[in-house]
N, CA, C, O and the ligand as a Tripos MOL2 file, in Angstrom:
@<TRIPOS>MOLECULE
protein
  217   215    55     0     0
PROTEIN
NO_CHARGES

@<TRIPOS>ATOM
      1 N          94.2100   42.4210  133.9800 N.3       1 MET1
      2 CA         93.6990   43.1150  135.1730 C.3       1 MET1
      3 C          93.9310   44.6210  135.0490 C.2       1 MET1
      4 O          95.0200   45.0750  134.6960 O.2       1 MET1
      5 N          92.9220   45.3460  135.3360 N.am      2 ILE2
      6 CA         93.0560   46.8040  135.3460 C.3       2 ILE2
      7 C          93.3720   47.2430  136.7750 C.2       2 ILE2
      8 O          92.6730   46.9040  137.7290 O.2       2 ILE2
      9 N          94.4280   47.9920  136.8770 N.am      3 LYS3
     10 CA         94.8000   48.4790  138.2010 C.3       3 LYS3
     11 C          93.8710   49.6080  138.6150 C.2       3 LYS3
     12 O          93.5680   50.5160  137.8400 O.2       3 LYS3
     13 N          93.4380   49.5210  139.8390 N.am      4 GLU4
     14 CA         92.5390   50.5480  140.3260 C.3       4 GLU4
     15 C          93.3290   51.6480  141.0190 C.2       4 GLU4
     16 O          94.1630   51.3950  141.8880 O.2       4 GLU4
     17 N          93.0470   52.8440  140.6170 N.am      5 PHE5
     18 CA         93.7220   53.9860  141.2260 C.3       5 PHE5
     19 C          92.8090   54.6180  142.2520 C.2       5 PHE5
     20 O          91.5900   54.6760  142.0900 O.2       5 PHE5
     21 N          93.4290   55.0810  143.2930 N.am      6 LYS6
     22 CA         92.6290   55.7510  144.3160 C.3       6 LYS6
     23 C          93.0130   57.2150  144.4080 C.2       6 LYS6
     24 O          94.1730   57.5920  144.2450 O.2       6 LYS6
     25 N          92.0280   58.0040  144.6680 N.am      7 CYS7
     26 CA         92.2450   59.4380  144.7770 C.3       7 CYS7
     27 C          93.0840   59.7580  146.0160 C.2       7 CYS7
     28 O          92.8490   59.2150  147.0950 O.2       7 CYS7
     29 N          94.0510   60.6350  145.8460 N.am      8 THR8
     30 CA         94.9440   60.9910  146.9470 C.3       8 THR8
     31 C          94.1970   61.7380  148.0460 C.2       8 THR8
     32 O          94.5680   61.6470  149.2170 O.2       8 THR8
     33 N          93.1690   62.4610  147.6870 N.am      9 ILE9
     34 CA         92.4800   63.2860  148.6740 C.3       9 ILE9
     35 C          91.3470   62.5260  149.3610 C.2       9 ILE9
     36 O          91.3150   62.4450  150.5890 O.2       9 ILE9
     37 N          90.4300   61.9780  148.5940 N.am     10 CYS10
     38 CA         89.2710   61.3370  149.2150 C.3      10 CYS10
     39 C          89.4150   59.8200  149.3250 C.2      10 CYS10
     40 O          88.6320   59.1770  150.0230 O.2      10 CYS10
     41 N          90.4130   59.2370  148.6400 N.am     11 GLY11
     42 CA         90.6690   57.8180  148.7680 C.3      11 GLY11
     43 C          89.7080   56.9210  148.0020 C.2      11 GLY11
     44 O          89.7300   55.7000  148.1620 O.2      11 GLY11
     45 N          88.8760   57.5170  147.1820 N.am     12 GLN12
     46 CA         87.9120   56.7450  146.4080 C.3      12 GLN12
     47 C          88.5490   56.2300  145.1230 C.2      12 GLN12
     48 O          89.3940   56.8890  144.5170 O.2      12 GLN12
     49 N          88.1240   55.0410  144.7290 N.am     13 ALA13
     50 CA         88.5840   54.5270  143.4440 C.3      13 ALA13
     51 C          88.0360   55.4240  142.3490 C.2      13 ALA13
     52 O          86.8910   55.8710  142.4140 O.2      13 ALA13
     53 N          88.8590   55.6840  141.3460 N.am     14 MET14
     54 CA         88.4200   56.6230  140.3150 C.3      14 MET14
     55 C          88.4580   55.9840  138.9390 C.2      14 MET14
     56 O          89.3670   55.2180  138.6190 O.2      14 MET14
     57 N          87.4840   56.3020  138.1510 N.am     15 ASP15
     58 CA         87.4640   55.7900  136.7810 C.3      15 ASP15
     59 C          88.2350   56.7250  135.8570 C.2      15 ASP15
     60 O          88.7170   56.3130  134.8020 O.2      15 ASP15
     61 N          88.3460   57.9770  136.2580 N.am     16 GLN16
     62 CA         89.1580   58.9320  135.5140 C.3      16 GLN16
     63 C          90.1230   59.5880  136.4630 C.2      16 GLN16
     64 O          89.7410   60.0710  137.5290 O.2      16 GLN16
     65 N          91.3980   59.6020  136.0600 N.am     17 LYS17
     66 CA         92.3820   60.1780  136.9680 C.3      17 LYS17
     67 C          92.9230   61.4990  136.4360 C.2      17 LYS17
     68 O          93.0820   61.7050  135.2330 O.2      17 LYS17
     69 N          93.1920   62.3660  137.3700 N.am     18 TYR18
     70 CA         93.6610   63.7040  137.0160 C.3      18 TYR18
     71 C          94.9820   63.9880  137.6980 C.2      18 TYR18
     72 O          95.1950   63.6390  138.8590 O.2      18 TYR18
     73 N          95.8640   64.6270  136.9500 N.am     19 LEU19
     74 CA         97.1590   65.0040  137.5090 C.3      19 LEU19
     75 C          97.0560   66.3640  138.1850 C.2      19 LEU19
     76 O          96.6270   67.3390  137.5680 O.2      19 LEU19
     77 N          97.4460   66.4280  139.4410 N.am     20 PRO20
     78 CA         97.4190   67.7370  140.1120 C.3      20 PRO20
     79 C          98.5030   68.6550  139.5730 C.2      20 PRO20
     80 O          99.5190   68.1920  139.0540 O.2      20 PRO20
     81 N          98.2840   69.9440  139.6960 N.am     21 MET21
     82 CA         99.2920   70.9140  139.2930 C.3      21 MET21
     83 C         100.4690   70.8450  140.2610 C.2      21 MET21
     84 O         100.3080   70.4980  141.4310 O.2      21 MET21
     85 N         101.6520   71.1810  139.7570 N.am     22 LYS22
     86 CA        102.8500   71.0880  140.5860 C.3      22 LYS22
     87 C         102.7580   71.9600  141.8310 C.2      22 LYS22
     88 O         103.2030   71.5660  142.9080 O.2      22 LYS22
     89 N         102.1890   73.1240  141.6790 N.am     23 ASN23
     90 CA        102.1540   74.0500  142.8110 C.3      23 ASN23
     91 C         101.0900   73.7030  143.8510 C.2      23 ASN23
     92 O         100.9440   74.4100  144.8480 O.2      23 ASN23
     93 N         100.3460   72.6170  143.6230 N.am     24 TRP24
     94 CA         99.3850   72.1930  144.6460 C.3      24 TRP24
     95 C         100.0640   71.3440  145.7130 C.2      24 TRP24
     96 O          99.4950   71.0950  146.7760 O.2      24 TRP24
     97 N         101.2880   70.9010  145.4200 N.am     25 ASN25
     98 CA        102.0460   70.0480  146.3380 C.3      25 ASN25
     99 C         101.2950   68.7810  146.7190 C.2      25 ASN25
    100 O         101.2530   68.3940  147.8870 O.2      25 ASN25
    101 N         100.7160   68.1570  145.7370 N.am     26 ILE26
    102 CA        100.0110   66.8960  145.9620 C.3      26 ILE26
    103 C         100.7700   65.7920  145.2440 C.2      26 ILE26
    104 O         101.0490   65.8810  144.0480 O.2      26 ILE26
    105 N         101.0960   64.7570  145.9950 N.am     27 ASP27
    106 CA        101.8300   63.6450  145.4160 C.3      27 ASP27
    107 C         100.8490   62.5180  145.1340 C.2      27 ASP27
    108 O         100.4650   61.7760  146.0380 O.2      27 ASP27
    109 N         100.4530   62.3950  143.8910 N.am     28 GLY28
    110 CA         99.5000   61.3540  143.5410 C.3      28 GLY28
    111 C          98.4760   61.8760  142.5570 C.2      28 GLY28
    112 O          98.6080   62.9720  142.0120 O.2      28 GLY28
    113 N          97.4530   61.0690  142.3420 N.am     29 LEU29
    114 CA         96.4270   61.4360  141.3710 C.3      29 LEU29
    115 C          95.1230   61.7810  142.0680 C.2      29 LEU29
    116 O          94.8700   61.3670  143.1990 O.2      29 LEU29
    117 N          94.3100   62.5430  141.3700 N.am     30 LEU30
    118 CA         93.0410   62.9820  141.9420 C.3      30 LEU30
    119 C          91.8630   62.5010  141.1160 C.2      30 LEU30
    120 O          91.9760   62.3040  139.9060 O.2      30 LEU30
    121 N          90.7390   62.3150  141.7770 N.am     31 CYS31
    122 CA         89.5100   62.0300  141.0490 C.3      31 CYS31
    123 C          88.9670   63.3500  140.4870 C.2      31 CYS31
    124 O          89.4090   64.4310  140.8750 O.2      31 CYS31
    125 N          88.0200   63.2420  139.5850 N.am     32 GLY32
    126 CA         87.4860   64.4390  138.9410 C.3      32 GLY32
    127 C          86.8910   65.4260  139.9200 C.2      32 GLY32
    128 O          86.9800   66.6400  139.7390 O.2      32 GLY32
    129 N          86.2790   64.8800  140.9690 N.am     33 LYS33
    130 CA         85.6110   65.7110  141.9580 C.3      33 LYS33
    131 C          86.6130   66.5700  142.7270 C.2      33 LYS33
    132 O          86.4530   67.7850  142.8410 O.2      33 LYS33
    133 N          87.6460   65.9130  143.2490 N.am     34 CYS34
    134 CA         88.6590   66.6320  144.0170 C.3      34 CYS34
    135 C          89.4630   67.5500  143.1130 C.2      34 CYS34
    136 O          89.9070   68.6200  143.5270 O.2      34 CYS34
    137 N          89.6410   67.1200  141.8850 N.am     35 TYR35
    138 CA         90.3980   67.9390  140.9420 C.3      35 TYR35
    139 C          89.6880   69.2630  140.6780 C.2      35 TYR35
    140 O          90.3010   70.3300  140.7240 O.2      35 TYR35
    141 N          88.4080   69.1820  140.4060 N.am     36 SER36
    142 CA         87.6950   70.4300  140.1280 C.3      36 SER36
    143 C          87.5810   71.2890  141.3820 C.2      36 SER36
    144 O          87.5170   72.5160  141.3070 O.2      36 SER36
    145 N          87.5580   70.6200  142.5420 N.am     37 LYS37
    146 CA         87.5300   71.3540  143.7970 C.3      37 LYS37
    147 C          88.8220   72.1500  143.9620 C.2      37 LYS37
    148 O          88.8060   73.3230  144.3320 O.2      37 LYS37
    149 N          89.9440   71.4800  143.6790 N.am     38 LYS38
    150 CA         91.2560   72.1120  143.7750 C.3      38 LYS38
    151 C          91.3870   73.2420  142.7630 C.2      38 LYS38
    152 O          91.8850   74.3250  143.0730 O.2      38 LYS38
    153 N          90.9350   72.9670  141.5630 N.am     39 ILE39
    154 CA         90.9780   73.9990  140.5160 C.3      39 ILE39
    155 C          90.2520   75.2480  141.0100 C.2      39 ILE39
    156 O          90.7230   76.3740  140.8510 O.2      39 ILE39
    157 N          89.1030   75.0110  141.6070 N.am     40 PHE40
    158 CA         88.2980   76.1320  142.0750 C.3      40 PHE40
    159 C          88.9930   76.8710  143.2170 C.2      40 PHE40
    160 O          88.9130   78.0960  143.3130 O.2      40 PHE40
    161 N          89.6840   76.1070  144.0950 N.am     41 GLU41
    162 CA         90.4050   76.7240  145.2090 C.3      41 GLU41
    163 C          91.5470   77.6030  144.7080 C.2      41 GLU41
    164 O          91.7760   78.7050  145.2050 O.2      41 GLU41
    165 N          92.2480   77.0860  143.7170 N.am     42 HIS42
    166 CA         93.4450   77.7840  143.2490 C.3      42 HIS42
    167 C          93.1540   78.8050  142.1520 C.2      42 HIS42
    168 O          93.8330   79.8230  142.0200 O.2      42 HIS42
    169 N          92.1380   78.5000  141.3870 N.am     43 TYR43
    170 CA         91.8090   79.4170  140.2850 C.3      43 TYR43
    171 C          90.3220   79.7350  140.3170 C.2      43 TYR43
    172 O          89.5910   79.3440  139.4070 O.2      43 TYR43
    173 N          89.8670   80.4280  141.3340 N.am     44 PRO44
    174 CA         88.4370   80.7130  141.4270 C.3      44 PRO44
    175 C          87.9530   81.5270  140.2290 C.2      44 PRO44
    176 O          88.5700   82.5120  139.8210 O.2      44 PRO44
    177 N          86.8440   81.0810  139.6920 N.am     45 GLY45
    178 CA         86.2510   81.8080  138.5760 C.3      45 GLY45
    179 C          86.8570   81.4750  137.2310 C.2      45 GLY45
    180 O          86.3740   81.9330  136.1960 O.2      45 GLY45
    181 N          87.9230   80.6730  137.2400 N.am     46 LYS46
    182 CA         88.5560   80.3330  135.9740 C.3      46 LYS46
    183 C          88.2000   78.9090  135.5850 C.2      46 LYS46
    184 O          87.9740   78.0440  136.4310 O.2      46 LYS46
    185 N          88.1570   78.6990  134.3060 N.am     47 HIS47
    186 CA         87.9200   77.3490  133.8260 C.3      47 HIS47
    187 C          89.2060   76.8090  133.2220 C.2      47 HIS47
    188 O          89.6190   77.1950  132.1280 O.2      47 HIS47
    189 N          89.8120   75.9200  133.9540 N.am     48 VAL48
    190 CA         91.0730   75.3570  133.4930 C.3      48 VAL48
    191 C          90.8450   73.8950  133.1060 C.2      48 VAL48
    192 O          90.3000   73.1020  133.8740 O.2      48 VAL48
    193 N          91.2640   73.5830  131.9410 N.am     49 ARG49
    194 CA         91.0880   72.2130  131.4950 C.3      49 ARG49
    195 C          92.4500   71.5560  131.3020 C.2      49 ARG49
    196 O          93.3160   72.0980  130.6160 O.2      49 ARG49
    197 N          92.6290   70.4150  131.8940 N.am     50 VAL50
    198 CA         93.8750   69.6760  131.7170 C.3      50 VAL50
    199 C          93.5380   68.2930  131.2050 C.2      50 VAL50
    200 O          92.7660   67.5500  131.8100 O.2      50 VAL50
    201 N          94.1190   67.9780  130.1100 N.am     51 ASN51
    202 CA         93.8940   66.6690  129.5160 C.3      51 ASN51
    203 C          95.0370   65.7420  129.9250 C.2      51 ASN51
    204 O          96.2010   66.0030  129.6240 O.2      51 ASN51
    205 N          94.6870   64.6550  130.6160 N.am     52 THR52
    206 CA         95.7350   63.7630  131.1270 C.3      52 THR52
    207 C          96.3860   62.9560  130.0080 C.2      52 THR52
    208 O          97.4340   62.3430  130.2120 O.2      52 THR52
    209 N          95.7740   62.9520  128.8360 N.am     53 SER53
    210 CA         96.3640   62.1670  127.7530 C.3      53 SER53
    211 C          97.4300   62.9550  126.9920 C.2      53 SER53
    212 O          98.0550   62.4330  126.0690 O.2      53 SER53
    213 N          97.6280   64.1840  127.3760 N.am     54 ASP54
    214 CA         98.6660   64.9990  126.7280 C.3      54 ASP54
    215 C         100.0590   64.5620  127.1500 C.2      54 ASP54
    216 O         101.0490   65.1390  126.7010 O.2      54 ASP54
    217 ZN         88.8370   62.5200  145.2760 Zn       55 ZN55
@<TRIPOS>BOND
     1     1     2 1
     2     2     3 1
     3     3     4 2
     4     3     5 am
     5     5     6 1
     6     6     7 1
     7     7     8 2
     8     7     9 am
     9     9    10 1
    10    10    11 1
    11    11    12 2
    12    11    13 am
    13    13    14 1
    14    14    15 1
    15    15    16 2
    16    15    17 am
    17    17    18 1
    18    18    19 1
    19    19    20 2
    20    19    21 am
    21    21    22 1
    22    22    23 1
    23    23    24 2
    24    23    25 am
    25    25    26 1
    26    26    27 1
    27    27    28 2
    28    27    29 am
    29    29    30 1
    30    30    31 1
    31    31    32 2
    32    31    33 am
    33    33    34 1
    34    34    35 1
    35    35    36 2
    36    35    37 am
    37    37    38 1
    38    38    39 1
    39    39    40 2
    40    39    41 am
    41    41    42 1
    42    42    43 1
    43    43    44 2
    44    43    45 am
    45    45    46 1
    46    46    47 1
    47    47    48 2
    48    47    49 am
    49    49    50 1
    50    50    51 1
    51    51    52 2
    52    51    53 am
    53    53    54 1
    54    54    55 1
    55    55    56 2
    56    55    57 am
    57    57    58 1
    58    58    59 1
    59    59    60 2
    60    59    61 am
    61    61    62 1
    62    62    63 1
    63    63    64 2
    64    63    65 am
    65    65    66 1
    66    66    67 1
    67    67    68 2
    68    67    69 am
    69    69    70 1
    70    70    71 1
    71    71    72 2
    72    71    73 am
    73    73    74 1
    74    74    75 1
    75    75    76 2
    76    75    77 am
    77    77    78 1
    78    78    79 1
    79    79    80 2
    80    79    81 am
    81    81    82 1
    82    82    83 1
    83    83    84 2
    84    83    85 am
    85    85    86 1
    86    86    87 1
    87    87    88 2
    88    87    89 am
    89    89    90 1
    90    90    91 1
    91    91    92 2
    92    91    93 am
    93    93    94 1
    94    94    95 1
    95    95    96 2
    96    95    97 am
    97    97    98 1
    98    98    99 1
    99    99   100 2
   100    99   101 am
   101   101   102 1
   102   102   103 1
   103   103   104 2
   104   103   105 am
   105   105   106 1
   106   106   107 1
   107   107   108 2
   108   107   109 am
   109   109   110 1
   110   110   111 1
   111   111   112 2
   112   111   113 am
   113   113   114 1
   114   114   115 1
   115   115   116 2
   116   115   117 am
   117   117   118 1
   118   118   119 1
   119   119   120 2
   120   119   121 am
   121   121   122 1
   122   122   123 1
   123   123   124 2
   124   123   125 am
   125   125   126 1
   126   126   127 1
   127   127   128 2
   128   127   129 am
   129   129   130 1
   130   130   131 1
   131   131   132 2
   132   131   133 am
   133   133   134 1
   134   134   135 1
   135   135   136 2
   136   135   137 am
   137   137   138 1
   138   138   139 1
   139   139   140 2
   140   139   141 am
   141   141   142 1
   142   142   143 1
   143   143   144 2
   144   143   145 am
   145   145   146 1
   146   146   147 1
   147   147   148 2
   148   147   149 am
   149   149   150 1
   150   150   151 1
   151   151   152 2
   152   151   153 am
   153   153   154 1
   154   154   155 1
   155   155   156 2
   156   155   157 am
   157   157   158 1
   158   158   159 1
   159   159   160 2
   160   159   161 am
   161   161   162 1
   162   162   163 1
   163   163   164 2
   164   163   165 am
   165   165   166 1
   166   166   167 1
   167   167   168 2
   168   167   169 am
   169   169   170 1
   170   170   171 1
   171   171   172 2
   172   171   173 am
   173   173   174 1
   174   174   175 1
   175   175   176 2
   176   175   177 am
   177   177   178 1
   178   178   179 1
   179   179   180 2
   180   179   181 am
   181   181   182 1
   182   182   183 1
   183   183   184 2
   184   183   185 am
   185   185   186 1
   186   186   187 1
   187   187   188 2
   188   187   189 am
   189   189   190 1
   190   190   191 1
   191   191   192 2
   192   191   193 am
   193   193   194 1
   194   194   195 1
   195   195   196 2
   196   195   197 am
   197   197   198 1
   198   198   199 1
   199   199   200 2
   200   199   201 am
   201   201   202 1
   202   202   203 1
   203   203   204 2
   204   203   205 am
   205   205   206 1
   206   206   207 1
   207   207   208 2
   208   207   209 am
   209   209   210 1
   210   210   211 1
   211   211   212 2
   212   211   213 am
   213   213   214 1
   214   214   215 1
   215   215   216 2
@<TRIPOS>SUBSTRUCTURE
     1 MET1         2 RESIDUE 1 A MET
     2 ILE2         6 RESIDUE 1 A ILE
     3 LYS3        10 RESIDUE 1 A LYS
     4 GLU4        14 RESIDUE 1 A GLU
     5 PHE5        18 RESIDUE 1 A PHE
     6 LYS6        22 RESIDUE 1 A LYS
     7 CYS7        26 RESIDUE 1 A CYS
     8 THR8        30 RESIDUE 1 A THR
     9 ILE9        34 RESIDUE 1 A ILE
    10 CYS10       38 RESIDUE 1 A CYS
    11 GLY11       42 RESIDUE 1 A GLY
    12 GLN12       46 RESIDUE 1 A GLN
    13 ALA13       50 RESIDUE 1 A ALA
    14 MET14       54 RESIDUE 1 A MET
    15 ASP15       58 RESIDUE 1 A ASP
    16 GLN16       62 RESIDUE 1 A GLN
    17 LYS17       66 RESIDUE 1 A LYS
    18 TYR18       70 RESIDUE 1 A TYR
    19 LEU19       74 RESIDUE 1 A LEU
    20 PRO20       78 RESIDUE 1 A PRO
    21 MET21       82 RESIDUE 1 A MET
    22 LYS22       86 RESIDUE 1 A LYS
    23 ASN23       90 RESIDUE 1 A ASN
    24 TRP24       94 RESIDUE 1 A TRP
    25 ASN25       98 RESIDUE 1 A ASN
    26 ILE26      102 RESIDUE 1 A ILE
    27 ASP27      106 RESIDUE 1 A ASP
    28 GLY28      110 RESIDUE 1 A GLY
    29 LEU29      114 RESIDUE 1 A LEU
    30 LEU30      118 RESIDUE 1 A LEU
    31 CYS31      122 RESIDUE 1 A CYS
    32 GLY32      126 RESIDUE 1 A GLY
    33 LYS33      130 RESIDUE 1 A LYS
    34 CYS34      134 RESIDUE 1 A CYS
    35 TYR35      138 RESIDUE 1 A TYR
    36 SER36      142 RESIDUE 1 A SER
    37 LYS37      146 RESIDUE 1 A LYS
    38 LYS38      150 RESIDUE 1 A LYS
    39 ILE39      154 RESIDUE 1 A ILE
    40 PHE40      158 RESIDUE 1 A PHE
    41 GLU41      162 RESIDUE 1 A GLU
    42 HIS42      166 RESIDUE 1 A HIS
    43 TYR43      170 RESIDUE 1 A TYR
    44 PRO44      174 RESIDUE 1 A PRO
    45 GLY45      178 RESIDUE 1 A GLY
    46 LYS46      182 RESIDUE 1 A LYS
    47 HIS47      186 RESIDUE 1 A HIS
    48 VAL48      190 RESIDUE 1 A VAL
    49 ARG49      194 RESIDUE 1 A ARG
    50 VAL50      198 RESIDUE 1 A VAL
    51 ASN51      202 RESIDUE 1 A ASN
    52 THR52      206 RESIDUE 1 A THR
    53 SER53      210 RESIDUE 1 A SER
    54 ASP54      214 RESIDUE 1 A ASP
    55 ZN55       217 GROUP 0 **** ****
């Protein structure tokens, strides 16, 4: 059985999970959509890539 993860922000099941940055004060994982939204909020104009497999 594959455990389904839900996004901390929108609550949707996600096929890809992203770790929020520590300074976002988010406890949990994010979907790609919310993650890029957060990235944009915190780092407008920057392209930050985080690989969860690292
Ligand atoms: Zn989400």
